[in-house]
N, C-alpha and C positions, 0 to 999 in steps of 0.2 A: 308655741314655736312650734321654728321651723328645721327638721334635719333632715341630716346628708351626710353619705361616708364616702369615702376613696374606693373605686373599684377599677381593674386592671381587666384590659375586654383584646381581645383579639375580635380582631374589621375579619365579619366573611368575605369578603370579598379580596382580600389581598392578603389575610394570616398576620399582616404586623400588629403587635398590639402598643396599647396606649390606654393614659388610664383616663379615669372620666367622674365624675362630679354624680353623686345618686340622692333624688334627691325624694327623703323615705316621706315626710310629710311638709304641707306650704301651709301657715297660718297666713290668711291674707292681710294680718289686721298688723303685724309685723312687719311684714316683707314681702310690699305693695310692688317690688323690682320683680319679686319673683311670679308673680302671679302677671304680670305683664309680660315675662320671658315666660309663662305657662300657656298664656293665651296664643303668643306668638309659637306655640311646637317648639320651644325650643329647652322644655326642662326634661331631664332623662332621656334625649337625645343623640345618639351618639354620631360623632362626625370624621369620619377618618381621617386623620392629619398626614397619608400617605396617597392615600385614591381619592380621598375623597366619597366615601360610598358610606349612605347617611340613611342611621335604622333605629326604631323604636330601643333603646334598651328597656325588657321586660322584667319591671320592678314595681312593685305593692308604693300607689301614692297614698294620703289620705290630705285630703282638702278640705281645713275647716277656716269659716267667713262668720264671725260671731256676729255681724253687722247684718249680713242677710240669714244669719240662723241657718248656714248651710254647712253640712258636711258628706264630705262623698270622700268612699270606698274606691279606691279602683284600683282594680285590680285585675294585667291583662291576660285575655282568653280569650278561645275562639271554637270551642269546643263547648256547645249544650249541656253537656253534661257533668262536663267538670264545671261549669259556668254554677251550674244549681248546688253543687254539693262546694264551693267554695263563700257562695251565699248563703248556705244554712250551717257553714261553722264559723263566719259571720256573725252571722246570729244567735247561737250560741256561745260563743265566745264573751261577747258583750254582754248575753245576760247571765253567766258567770261571772265576770269579771263589778258588774254593775255599772260600767262604765253609762250603759245609757241613761244614768239619774244625772249626768256629765252637760246633759242637753237637752233640758225641759223646752221646750217648743220647739224646738230646731225638726228641718228637712234637711234625714236621713236615708245617703244614696247611696246605692251599690252599683255602681258601673263594669266593663271590663274592658272598654272598648276607649281608645284617649278623642277620638274626637266625643264620643257620647260626654265624653271625663266633659270638654272644652266649653259643647253644649251644655249645659246642665249650670257651666258659672257664666256662660250670657244669656242665658235665659230669668236669670234670676236679680245678675248686674241689670236685666232690663224690664225690672220688675214686677216680670212673668212669675205665674208658676209653673212649674211640669206637668202637672198631674192635668189641666189644664191642655196642655203644647201639648200634647201624646197623641191628647185626641184630637184636635184640629191637625194634626201631621195625619194620622190617619185616615180622617176626612176628606182632605187636598188627595189624600193616595185614593181614596174611594170614587174618587171624579169619573178617575179611566179604570176602573177593573181593572179591564184587561189585563192592565201591563203593574198592577198593583208589583207582582214578584218579579220585578227585573226595576221597580224604581226604590226609591230614600227620602225620607224626604228629614231636611234637616230645617233648626230652626237657623235664620237668617239678621232680620236685626228690624227694629220697631224706629220709626218717626213720630211717634207717639198718637197716630188716627190708625196707621194700621199696621199690620205687621206680614214681613215678606217671609216667606220659606224658600228654602232651593230643592227641586226636585232634580237627582239624579238620577240618569236612566243608560243600567250599565251594560244596557244591549243593543240601541243605539249609539251613543258615548258622548250624551249630550244634557245636559244641567238647565234647567228651567227655573224660571220664579213664578210663585203663587202669592198671591197680597190678600191680607183677610181684615177685615175690618177690625179693630180694636174692643166695636162696642160687640161683634162675636165672640171674644173673649169673654168678654165680660158678660155676658145673656148666659156662653155655656158653663164657666164659673157656678155662677148662681142654680144652678140645672144642678150641677155635679152636688153643690150642695146640698140641695132640699133631698135629693135623693140619696144622701146618707155621707157622702166623699170628708173622710178629713184633712181638711190640709197645713196639717201637721205630726208629724211620726210617733210615734208611740215605737216604734222598731223600726232597724234596718230594710227597705224597701227596693226594689228593681219595680220604677216606672219606664217603662219603653211604650213599643207596641206594642207584645202581649198585655198588659197591662189596658191599652186603650180599649185593642177589641171585646178582654172580659168585662169592665167595665160598657161598653154599646152591648154585647149580647146579655146586659143589667145585673152583673155581679161586680155589690160594689164596693169599697174600702173601706171596710162600716170597723174594721180589727176594736 
């Protein structure tokens, strides 16, 4: 069930107060319109009616897609230490409440950026698993290792034969595209499965670049 509340907030630019609908949870099967708005970047996005200032309202959001067997817990956070603390807290509270039993064979993801939330949805909507995609994203960045630190790679789309990735170079202020055959995805997925990677969650997971790096270092997600 999708759940929302009303909040009155002050514009960070002109300081005028406005009311905003804040969504705390979205269930894709019940609310396809909300899912569409989320993918368009409209959910929990504050737009001031006076000055037009636009900003994300920093509120946690739980996204559930029973068809894709995907649950994403989104908690906005930039600080790495606090990010780990939030992750530890959700793992602890979920085990204590027993809610994990409600999601057998699901992919349970914890994210702290809005773009990462949208990317995860697009990946699973396209029929892929984000664990494999994160490894491929890292391999794409490693093609130019000298610029890895200044670049971010994101899943774009797939035409069934290739997967398109968007590479943003923050220093050069440029966006590049990189295409990888779907056959490469399938090969890497088999290799990961043979090495012990599990493609379903037994607990909340953070599947990001650090996760991909740990896999390439030989640390498998055996859980």
